Rosetta silent file (secondary structure, phi, psi, omega in degrees, C-alpha in Angstrom):
SEQUENCE: MKYLLHILMILALLLGSCAEKKSPLDAEARDSGMRAAAALVTVDHTDTMSMERAVMDAKAKQSVYALKRDSAAVRAFDEAFRAYLKEKDRPLYQSIFPEDKK
SCORE:     score description
SCORE:     0.000 S_00000001
   1 L     0.000  -32.593 -179.954    0.000    0.000    0.000 S_00000001
   2 H   -62.149  -43.718  179.202    2.941    2.293    0.708 S_00000001
   3 H   -65.942  -36.932  178.641    4.181    1.963   -2.883 S_00000001
   4 H   -60.354  -44.838  179.362    0.673    2.557   -4.194 S_00000001
   5 H   -64.428  -39.053  177.778    0.458    5.866   -2.350 S_00000001
   6 H   -64.028  -43.181  179.138    3.867    6.922   -3.674 S_00000001
   7 H   -61.716  -45.514 -178.591    2.837    6.082   -7.227 S_00000001
   8 H   -66.794  -36.697  178.955   -0.412    7.990   -6.882 S_00000001
   9 H   -67.099  -40.493  177.147    1.285   11.019   -5.347 S_00000001
  10 H   -64.214  -43.167  177.311    3.802   11.148   -8.197 S_00000001
  11 H   -57.917  -45.165 -179.281    0.961   10.794  -10.689 S_00000001
  12 H   -63.702  -41.848  179.360   -0.897   13.666   -9.020 S_00000001
  13 H   -65.231  -41.749  179.161    2.153   15.926   -9.043 S_00000001
  14 H   -65.889  -41.804 -177.748    2.853   15.239  -12.691 S_00000001
  15 H   -74.382  -31.366 -178.087   -0.740   15.757  -13.701 S_00000001
  16 H   -74.414  -12.330 -176.500   -1.230   18.841  -11.576 S_00000001
  17 L   -91.903   11.865 -176.134    1.586   20.740  -13.248 S_00000001
  18 L   -79.759  157.473  179.443   -0.166   21.036  -16.611 S_00000001
  19 L   -71.451  164.420 -178.198   -1.101   24.317  -18.319 S_00000001
  20 L  -106.333   76.879  175.304   -4.638   25.738  -18.268 S_00000001
  21 L  -133.742  166.443 -179.635   -5.827   25.662  -21.857 S_00000001
  22 L   -90.200  156.255  179.412   -8.578   23.771  -23.656 S_00000001
  23 L  -135.817  149.035  174.805   -8.081   20.739  -25.824 S_00000001
  24 L   -65.435  -15.020 -179.573  -10.286   19.023  -28.376 S_00000001
  25 L   -97.273    6.707 -177.140   -9.701   15.874  -26.297 S_00000001
  26 H   -54.419  -50.468 -176.704  -10.993   17.365  -23.005 S_00000001
  27 H   -62.722  -43.254  178.591  -14.322   15.516  -23.003 S_00000001
  28 H   -63.131  -43.350 -179.140  -12.689   12.217  -23.895 S_00000001
  29 H   -65.493  -41.198  177.876   -9.995   12.709  -21.244 S_00000001
  30 H   -62.371  -44.550  178.689  -12.564   13.577  -18.559 S_00000001
  31 H   -61.731  -43.462  179.403  -14.594   10.481  -19.403 S_00000001
  32 H   -64.359  -39.778  177.649  -11.467    8.343  -19.318 S_00000001
  33 H   -64.460  -41.011  178.103  -10.441    9.814  -15.959 S_00000001
  34 H   -65.868  -42.152  179.304  -13.847    9.109  -14.454 S_00000001
  35 H   -65.971  -37.268  178.107  -13.824    5.522  -15.744 S_00000001
  36 H   -65.719  -41.624  178.182  -10.298    4.985  -14.378 S_00000001
  37 H   -67.191  -39.585  178.419  -11.337    6.290  -10.956 S_00000001
  38 H   -61.482  -39.611  177.991  -14.486    4.143  -11.015 S_00000001
  39 H   -65.135  -37.930  179.101  -12.337    1.083  -11.685 S_00000001
  40 H   -68.023  -39.925 -178.631  -10.090    1.985   -8.736 S_00000001
  41 H   -63.940  -34.645 -176.060  -13.046    2.479   -6.380 S_00000001
  42 H   -77.645  -12.981 -179.385  -14.439   -0.972   -7.138 S_00000001
  43 L   -74.594  141.421  174.545  -11.199   -2.758   -6.221 S_00000001
  44 L   -62.509  118.924 -173.171  -10.962   -4.368   -2.779 S_00000001
  45 L   -68.400  -14.371  177.074   -8.773   -1.865   -0.918 S_00000001
  46 L   -87.345  -11.140  178.909   -7.038   -4.616    1.041 S_00000001
  47 L   -92.587   89.047 -173.336   -5.833   -6.255   -2.183 S_00000001
  48 H   -65.093  -32.303  178.611   -2.739   -4.149   -2.823 S_00000001
  49 H   -65.274  -42.941  178.201   -1.799   -5.949   -6.022 S_00000001
  50 H   -67.993  -36.841  177.177   -5.200   -5.196   -7.562 S_00000001
  51 H   -63.277  -45.891  179.045   -4.998   -1.616   -6.321 S_00000001
  52 H   -62.287  -39.551  178.503   -1.577   -1.190   -7.925 S_00000001
  53 H   -62.496  -43.763  179.260   -2.884   -2.717  -11.152 S_00000001
  54 H   -64.220  -38.411  177.775   -5.827   -0.285  -11.210 S_00000001
  55 H   -66.514  -43.342  179.296   -3.462    2.649  -10.590 S_00000001
  56 H   -66.235  -35.635  175.477   -1.134    1.515  -13.362 S_00000001
  57 H   -63.699  -41.967  178.258   -4.105    1.118  -15.718 S_00000001
  58 H   -63.143  -43.525  179.222   -5.170    4.680  -14.886 S_00000001
  59 H   -62.649  -39.145  178.704   -1.639    5.932  -15.511 S_00000001
  60 H   -64.293  -40.548  178.524   -1.566    4.125  -18.866 S_00000001
  61 H   -65.750  -40.966  178.936   -4.852    5.754  -19.875 S_00000001
  62 H   -67.129  -35.261 -175.991   -3.561    9.175  -18.824 S_00000001
  63 H   -67.080  -20.019  175.452   -0.278    8.667  -20.645 S_00000001
  64 H   -57.264  -42.309 -179.369   -2.113    8.506  -23.981 S_00000001
  65 H   -75.509  -34.827  177.370   -2.695   12.248  -23.659 S_00000001
  66 H   -66.123  -39.156  178.852    0.815   12.915  -22.371 S_00000001
  67 H   -66.227  -27.863  176.114    2.283   11.108  -25.376 S_00000001
  68 L   -82.537   -0.566 -178.315    0.199   13.368  -27.612 S_00000001
  69 L    58.113   38.575 -179.830    1.740   16.293  -25.690 S_00000001
  70 L  -106.383   83.699 -175.295   -1.752   17.485  -24.821 S_00000001
  71 H   -64.594  -29.774  177.893   -1.257   18.959  -21.354 S_00000001
  72 H   -67.334  -39.000  177.807   -4.829   20.261  -21.223 S_00000001
  73 H   -69.594  -36.623  176.080   -6.189   16.752  -21.768 S_00000001
  74 H   -61.002  -45.527  178.612   -3.795   15.393  -19.134 S_00000001
  75 H   -63.358  -41.313  179.264   -5.128   18.004  -16.700 S_00000001
  76 H   -61.915  -41.972  177.100   -8.739   17.177  -17.637 S_00000001
  77 H   -59.291  -49.421 -177.930   -8.066   13.485  -16.952 S_00000001
  78 H   -61.378  -45.041 -179.843   -6.527   14.323  -13.569 S_00000001
  79 H   -61.909  -43.804  179.642   -9.351   16.643  -12.550 S_00000001
  80 H   -66.960  -40.561  178.789  -12.010   14.086  -13.458 S_00000001
  81 H   -59.858  -49.910 -179.590  -10.089   11.299  -11.720 S_00000001
  82 H   -64.084  -44.709 -177.943   -9.764   13.317   -8.518 S_00000001
  83 H   -62.242  -43.801 -179.878  -13.348   14.593   -8.568 S_00000001
  84 H   -64.069  -46.625 -179.179  -14.819   11.125   -9.030 S_00000001
  85 H   -62.663  -41.269 -179.696  -12.629    9.637   -6.325 S_00000001
  86 H   -63.471  -38.704 -178.568  -13.418   12.483   -3.923 S_00000001
  87 H   -76.307  -41.403 -171.217  -17.157   12.033   -4.440 S_00000001
  88 H   -91.999  -27.650 -178.209  -17.356    8.230   -4.422 S_00000001
  89 L  -148.691   77.555 -175.341  -14.659    7.177   -1.924 S_00000001
  90 H   -56.809  -44.320  179.371  -13.561   10.042    0.310 S_00000001
  91 H   -61.417  -40.663  177.511  -11.252    7.945    2.574 S_00000001
  92 H   -65.103  -44.051  177.940   -9.374    6.557   -0.429 S_00000001
  93 H   -56.079  -46.779 -177.618   -9.149   10.051   -1.928 S_00000001
  94 H   -69.045  -28.723  177.518   -7.714   11.443    1.305 S_00000001
  95 H   -76.319  -29.154  179.418   -5.174    8.634    1.583 S_00000001
  96 H   -83.106  -40.374 -177.502   -3.997    9.230   -1.988 S_00000001
  97 L  -120.050   68.688 -176.527   -4.106   13.040   -1.881 S_00000001
  98 L   -66.007  -19.543 -178.838   -3.438   13.948    1.778 S_00000001
  99 L   -73.286  -17.402 -179.192   -2.397   17.493    0.833 S_00000001
 100 L   -95.858   98.395 -175.508   -5.972   18.289   -0.234 S_00000001
 101 L   -85.103   -4.141 -176.038   -7.860   18.904    3.015 S_00000001
 102 L   -71.043    0.000    0.000  -11.078   20.095    1.317 S_00000001
């Protein structure tokens, strides 16, 4: 679980540093971010291997936009991922993003 939190924190830092512009892929990226977060929420939180797999799957989905050098889509993915997680599983959200006290 410790490694999972480190991976997620690095993912959050990388995704949070993106520029604030619009992209034609915003809607697709938001949908993908929500689906990735939904997949993470459904995993048994005591099964660390499955949790790590779900996180790596989310990172792979996000990296599609990074490889296209579309920082706005990367940001849209991150925002949707965080928002879904915050709404559906607050304790998991707070363990992954402890710096966000809201």
